[in-house]
C-alpha positions in Angstrom: 129.4 -259.4 12.2 130.0 -256.5 9.9 127.0 -256.0 7.6 128.9 -254.2 4.8 129.1 -256.6 1.9 132.7 -255.7 1.1 134.0 -255.6 4.7 137.3 -257.6 5.4 137.8 -256.6 9.1 140.3 -254.0 8.1 140.5 -250.5 9.7 138.0 -248.0 8.3 138.4 -244.2 8.5 134.9 -242.9 9.5 135.2 -239.7 7.5 136.2 -241.6 4.4 133.4 -244.0 4.9 130.8 -241.2 5.3 132.2 -239.5 2.1 132.0 -242.7 0.0 128.5 -243.6 1.3 127.3 -240.2 0.3 123.6 -239.8 -0.2 122.9 -243.5 -1.0 120.9 -244.3 2.2 118.4 -241.6 1.2 118.6 -241.9 -2.6 118.3 -245.7 -2.6 114.9 -245.6 -0.9 113.6 -245.0 -4.4 115.4 -248.1 -5.7 114.4 -250.5 -2.8 111.3 -252.1 -4.4 113.0 -252.5 -7.7 116.1 -254.1 -6.1 113.8 -256.5 -4.2 112.0 -257.4 -7.5 115.3 -258.0 -9.3 116.5 -260.1 -6.3 113.4 -262.2 -6.5 114.0 -262.9 -10.2 117.6 -263.8 -9.3 116.5 -266.2 -6.6 114.0 -267.9 -9.0 116.7 -268.3 -11.6 119.2 -269.8 -9.0 116.6 -272.4 -8.1 115.8 -273.2 -11.7 119.5 -273.8 -12.5 120.1 -276.0 -9.4 122.3 -273.4 -7.7 119.8 -272.9 -4.9 117.3 -275.2 -3.2 113.7 -274.5 -4.3 112.5 -274.1 -0.7 115.2 -271.5 -0.1 114.2 -269.6 -3.2 110.6 -269.7 -2.1 111.5 -268.3 1.3 113.7 -265.6 -0.2 111.0 -264.5 -2.6 108.4 -264.4 0.2 110.7 -262.1 2.3 111.6 -260.0 -0.7 107.9 -259.3 -1.4 107.6 -258.2 2.2 110.5 -255.9 1.8 109.1 -254.4 -1.4 105.8 -253.8 0.2 107.4 -252.0 3.2 109.6 -250.0 0.8 106.6 -248.7 -1.1 105.1 -247.6 2.2 108.3 -245.8 3.2 108.7 -248.3 6.1 112.0 -249.8 5.2 114.7 -247.3 6.2 118.4 -247.8 5.2 120.7 -247.4 8.2 123.7 -245.3 7.2 126.1 -248.0 8.3 124.5 -250.4 5.7 125.3 -247.9 2.9 122.8 -248.8 0.2 119.6 -250.7 -0.7 121.5 -253.8 -1.7 123.2 -254.2 1.7 120.1 -253.3 3.6 118.1 -256.0 1.8 120.7 -258.7 2.2 121.1 -257.8 5.9 117.3 -258.0 6.5 117.1 -261.4 4.6 120.0 -262.7 6.7 118.4 -261.6 10.0 115.2 -263.2 9.0 116.4 -266.4 7.2 119.9 -266.9 8.5 122.3 -268.6 6.0 119.6 -268.7 3.4 119.6 -264.9 3.2 123.3 -264.9 2.5 122.8 -267.1 -0.5 120.9 -264.4 -2.5 124.2 -262.8 -3.6 125.5 -265.9 -5.4 126.4 -265.1 -9.0 125.9 -261.3 -8.5 127.9 -258.2 -7.9 126.5 -254.9 -6.5 127.6 -253.6 -9.9 125.0 -255.5 -11.9 122.6 -255.3 -9.0 122.4 -251.5 -9.0 122.2 -251.4 -12.8 119.3 -253.8 -12.8 117.5 -251.9 -10.0 118.1 -248.6 -11.8 117.0 -250.1 -15.2 113.8 -251.3 -13.7 113.2 -247.9 -12.1 114.0 -246.0 -15.3 111.7 -248.3 -17.3 108.8 -247.7 -14.8 109.5 -243.9 -14.5 109.6 -243.4 -18.3 106.3 -245.1 -18.9 104.7 -243.2 -15.9 105.9 -239.9 -17.4 104.6 -241.0 -20.8 101.1 -241.2 -19.3 101.4 -237.7 -17.8 102.5 -236.4 -21.2 99.6 -238.2 -22.8 97.2 -236.5 -20.4 98.7 -233.1 -21.2 98.6 -233.6 -24.9 94.9 -234.6 -24.7 94.2 -231.4 -22.8 95.8 -229.4 -25.6 93.6 -231.2 -28.2 90.5 -230.4 -26.2 91.6 -226.7 -26.0 92.2 -226.7 -29.7 88.7 -228.0 -30.4 87.1 -225.5 -28.1 89.0 -222.5 -29.6 89.8 -223.7 -33.1 88.0 -220.6 -34.7 89.1 -218.0 -32.2 91.3 -215.4 -34.0 94.8 -214.9 -32.8 97.7 -212.9 -34.3 100.6 -215.0 -35.5 103.9 -213.6 -34.5 107.4 -213.7 -35.9 110.2 -211.8 -34.2 107.5 -211.0 -31.6 105.9 -208.8 -34.2 102.5 -209.4 -35.8 102.9 -211.4 -38.9 99.9 -213.4 -40.2 96.4 -214.4 -38.9 96.2 -217.5 -36.8 93.8 -219.0 -34.3 94.0 -220.3 -30.7 93.1 -223.7 -32.1 96.2 -223.7 -34.3 98.3 -222.5 -31.3 97.0 -225.2 -28.9 97.3 -228.0 -31.6 101.0 -227.1 -32.0 101.8 -228.2 -28.5 99.7 -231.4 -28.8 101.6 -232.3 -32.0 104.9 -231.6 -30.3 104.0 -233.8 -27.4 102.9 -236.6 -29.8 106.4 -236.5 -31.3 107.9 -236.9 -27.8 105.6 -239.8 -27.1 106.8 -241.5 -30.2 110.4 -240.8 -29.3 109.7 -242.3 -25.9 109.3 -245.7 -27.5 112.9 -245.5 -28.8 114.2 -244.6 -25.3 112.2 -247.5 -23.9 113.8 -249.9 -26.3 117.2 -248.9 -24.9 116.0 -249.8 -21.4 114.3 -253.0 -22.5 117.4 -255.2 -22.0 118.1 -257.1 -18.8 121.7 -256.5 -17.5 121.5 -259.1 -14.6 124.2 -261.7 -14.9 127.0 -259.4 -15.9 128.2 -259.4 -12.2 131.2 -257.1 -11.8 131.4 -256.7 -15.6 132.9 -260.0 -16.8 130.1 -262.5 -16.2 130.3 -265.3 -13.6 131.7 -268.9 -13.9 128.4 -270.5 -13.0 125.6 -272.0 -15.1 123.2 -269.1 -14.6 120.3 -268.5 -17.0 120.2 -264.9 -18.1 117.4 -265.6 -20.5 115.2 -266.7 -17.6 115.7 -263.6 -15.5 115.0 -261.6 -18.5 111.7 -263.3 -19.0 110.8 -263.2 -15.3 111.3 -259.4 -15.2 109.4 -258.6 -18.4 112.3 -257.6 -20.5 112.4 -258.3 -24.2 116.1 -259.3 -24.5 119.3 -259.9 -22.6 122.0 -257.2 -22.6 124.5 -259.7 -23.8 128.0 -258.2 -23.3 128.8 -257.9 -19.5 131.3 -255.2 -20.3 128.7 -253.2 -22.2 126.4 -253.6 -19.2 128.9 -251.7 -17.1 129.8 -249.3 -19.9 126.1 -248.4 -20.4 125.7 -247.0 -17.0 125.0 -243.3 -17.5 124.2 -243.8 -21.2 120.6 -244.8 -20.6 120.2 -242.4 -17.7 121.2 -239.5 -20.0 118.9 -240.7 -22.8 115.9 -240.8 -20.4 116.7 -237.3 -19.0 117.3 -235.9 -22.4 113.8 -237.2 -23.4 112.3 -235.4 -20.4 114.2 -232.2 -21.3 113.2 -232.4 -24.9 109.5 -232.7 -23.8 110.2 -229.7 -21.5 111.4 -227.8 -24.6 108.0 -228.2 -26.2 106.3 -226.9 -23.1 108.7 -224.0 -22.5 107.4 -222.2 -25.6 103.9 -222.7 -24.4 104.7 -221.3 -21.0 106.5 -218.3 -22.5 103.4 -217.6 -24.7 101.1 -217.9 -21.7 103.2 -215.5 -19.7 103.2 -213.0 -22.6 99.6 -213.4 -23.6 98.3 -213.0 -20.1 99.9 -209.6 -19.5 97.7 -206.6 -19.3 99.3 -205.3 -22.5 98.2 -208.3 -24.5 95.1 -209.5 -22.5 94.6 -212.6 -24.7 94.6 -215.1 -21.8 93.6 -215.0 -18.2 95.0 -217.2 -15.5 92.5 -218.3 -12.9 93.2 -216.9 -9.5 94.0 -220.4 -8.2 97.0 -220.4 -10.6 98.4 -217.1 -9.4 100.1 -215.7 -6.3 100.1 -212.3 -4.7 102.7 -209.7 -3.9 103.8 -208.9 -0.3 103.7 -205.1 -1.1 101.4 -204.5 -4.1 97.7 -205.4 -3.3 96.6 -205.5 -6.9 99.2 -208.1 -8.1 98.3 -211.5 -9.4 101.6 -213.1 -10.4 101.9 -216.0 -12.8 104.4 -217.8 -10.5 103.2 -221.3 -11.6 103.9 -220.4 -15.2 107.3 -218.9 -14.4 108.4 -221.8 -12.1 107.2 -224.3 -14.7 109.2 -222.5 -17.4 112.3 -222.6 -15.1 111.8 -226.3 -14.5 112.0 -226.9 -18.3 115.5 -225.4 -18.1 116.2 -227.4 -14.9 115.6 -230.6 -16.8 118.2 -229.6 -19.4 120.6 -229.0 -16.5 119.9 -232.4 -15.0 120.6 -234.1 -18.3 123.8 -232.2 -18.7 125.0 -232.9 -15.2 124.4 -236.7 -15.6 126.2 -236.6 -19.0 129.2 -234.8 -17.5 129.4 -237.3 -14.5 129.3 -240.3 -16.9 131.7 -239.0 -19.4 135.5 -239.3 -19.6 135.7 -242.7 -17.9 137.4 -245.9 -19.2 135.5 -249.2 -19.6 133.9 -251.0 -16.7 132.8 -249.8 -13.3 134.1 -246.7 -11.5 132.8 -245.2 -8.2 132.1 -241.9 -10.0 129.0 -243.6 -11.3 127.4 -243.6 -7.8 126.9 -239.9 -8.2 124.4 -240.5 -11.1 121.6 -241.7 -9.0 120.5 -238.5 -7.2 120.3 -236.1 -10.2 118.5 -238.7 -12.3 115.9 -239.5 -9.6 115.4 -235.8 -8.8 115.2 -234.8 -12.4 112.5 -237.4 -13.2 110.5 -236.3 -10.1 110.7 -232.7 -11.3 109.5 -233.8 -14.8 106.5 -235.6 -13.2 105.5 -232.6 -11.3 105.9 -230.3 -14.3 103.7 -232.5 -16.6 101.1 -233.1 -14.0 100.7 -229.4 -13.1 100.5 -228.3 -16.7 97.7 -230.9 -17.4 95.7 -228.9 -14.9 96.7 -225.5 -16.2 95.8 -226.0 -19.9 92.0 -226.5 -19.4 91.9 -223.7 -16.8 93.2 -221.0 -19.2 90.5 -218.4 -20.2 90.7 -217.0 -23.7 89.6 -213.4 -24.3 88.2 -213.7 -27.8 87.3 -210.0 -27.9 90.9 -209.0 -27.3 92.3 -211.4 -29.8 89.9 -210.5 -32.5 90.6 -206.8 -32.0 94.4 -207.5 -32.3 93.9 -209.1 -35.7 94.3 -205.9 -37.7 94.3 -205.5 -41.5 98.1 -205.7 -41.8 98.0 -209.4 -40.7 96.3 -210.2 -44.0 98.9 -208.7 -46.3 100.2 -212.0 -47.5 96.7 -213.3 -47.8 95.8 -210.4 -50.1 98.9 -211.0 -52.2 97.7 -214.6 -52.7 94.3 -213.2 -53.8 96.0 -211.3 -56.5 98.1 -214.3 -57.5 94.9 -216.3 -57.9 93.8 -213.7 -60.4 97.0 -214.3 -62.5 99.4 -211.8 -61.0 103.0 -212.9 -60.4 103.7 -213.2 -56.7 106.5 -210.6 -56.6 104.2 -208.1 -58.3 101.4 -208.9 -55.9 103.8 -208.5 -53.0 104.9 -205.0 -54.2 101.3 -204.0 -54.8 100.2 -204.9 -51.3 103.3 -203.2 -49.8 102.5 -200.0 -51.7 98.8 -200.1 -50.5 100.0 -200.4 -46.9 102.4 -197.5 -47.3 99.7 -195.3 -48.8 97.2 -196.2 -46.2 94.7 -197.7 -48.8 95.1 -201.4 -47.8 91.7 -203.1 -47.4 92.1 -206.8 -47.6 89.4 -209.3 -48.3 89.7 -211.3 -45.0 87.4 -214.1 -46.0 88.8 -214.7 -49.4 91.3 -217.4 -48.4 91.5 -220.0 -45.7 94.4 -222.5 -45.0 92.4 -225.7 -45.6 95.5 -227.9 -46.1 96.2 -230.5 -43.4 97.4 -228.7 -40.3 96.2 -225.2 -41.4 93.8 -223.1 -39.5 90.9 -224.5 -41.5 91.9 -228.1 -41.1 93.7 -228.8 -37.8 93.6 -232.5 -38.3 92.5 -233.0 -34.7 90.8 -236.4 -35.2 94.0 -237.8 -36.7 96.0 -236.2 -33.9 93.7 -237.6 -31.2 93.9 -241.1 -32.8 97.7 -241.1 -32.9 97.8 -239.9 -29.2 95.5 -242.8 -28.3 97.7 -245.3 -30.1 100.8 -243.9 -28.2 99.0 -244.2 -24.9 97.8 -247.8 -25.7 101.5 -248.7 -26.4 102.5 -247.3 -23.0 99.7 -249.1 -21.2 100.5 -252.3 -22.9 104.1 -252.2 -21.7 103.0 -251.3 -18.1 100.6 -254.3 -18.2 103.5 -256.6 -19.2 105.6 -255.4 -16.3 102.7 -255.7 -13.8 102.0 -259.3 -15.0 105.7 -260.2 -14.7 105.9 -258.8 -11.2 102.6 -260.5 -10.1 103.9 -263.8 -11.5 107.2 -263.4 -9.7 105.6 -263.0 -6.3 102.9 -265.6 -6.9 105.0 -268.6 -8.0 
């Protein structure tokens, strides 16, 4: 018997088959446990609606749990002749359970099957990444607390501009990551719709219960329109990768600063030896390769998002085989994001601040605007104060009162708002952990019933 789900005993060109299968046997290894989970929910629903014997559903779920466990241990390979995870699972069920295994596909198409598996994967990956970003943001808050009073020149145009602190600098990245964690919730809401039941994109003429599968899999709602289910493929993948790329955009600036501030010319930061590599020719070199590769990875994430957007664009409604090509760049991009966020959570607390160098770099000129404000507080119009300070600088007589003014407004160097920031980060993490708990409980119930 031919195990390909679509086979009709017609001639098949081997080269064409290899081309159409592509990388799915390798890529789909990531989707295997999610496809097994979705299939278990489908089997439960078929039994609940009378489309499958209860005993058959129980047997299918038992075998699907075994497949999911093996998949997580990388012990369920996908033979190339079986093409994808869906065929491999059904073939295994059929070998184990006979005709019962063949009943799992009732009321489904590989179209909604792959969308469901990928939706479950994206949902899980997004929340996992959220935890890594939360860890990283917390590391920035800790750094801001430790160095909140350490002077640091503030730069515009890469020229010294106004006095700042390392605490203000570190808090900026924690705030940026908080915004991304809040944005994550919107991306999650897009994923929180169950597509199963759309079949090939037009529903099925059977009394299936889409609300039940939605509940069994821990989704909040059904993705109602079967055509929209197919049309949404690529849309949610792009949104997830764009979120990861946007988070990388926050970190890219941090990495650029670290690369700059750790040069011998600046000397504001020191990378521990464990975070540097050597040169094959220059014995003295300690290169910031981790920083540079991480910076490149931020751009790589933007490239992945753009690639997926290009692959998914320009298509009419419903399913087209072009969409198969989405899987690899999405999975690879999200793996790269996980590596990036995890490595930086180790880098941030390891950075050494050279307070002596940063203090020496905070020269009088940085306090020009501050001194103008001192004159303003004495009743002088700002433009007159501005010109007076500029003239003093030109004449070489400028001697600012450095301690006269401090930015005590919320977010300023004298009031970083770290307690509020930490509280909001904790709330964002609690939201993520709550969603993960809902998914874990749904999966446990699916396997247990």
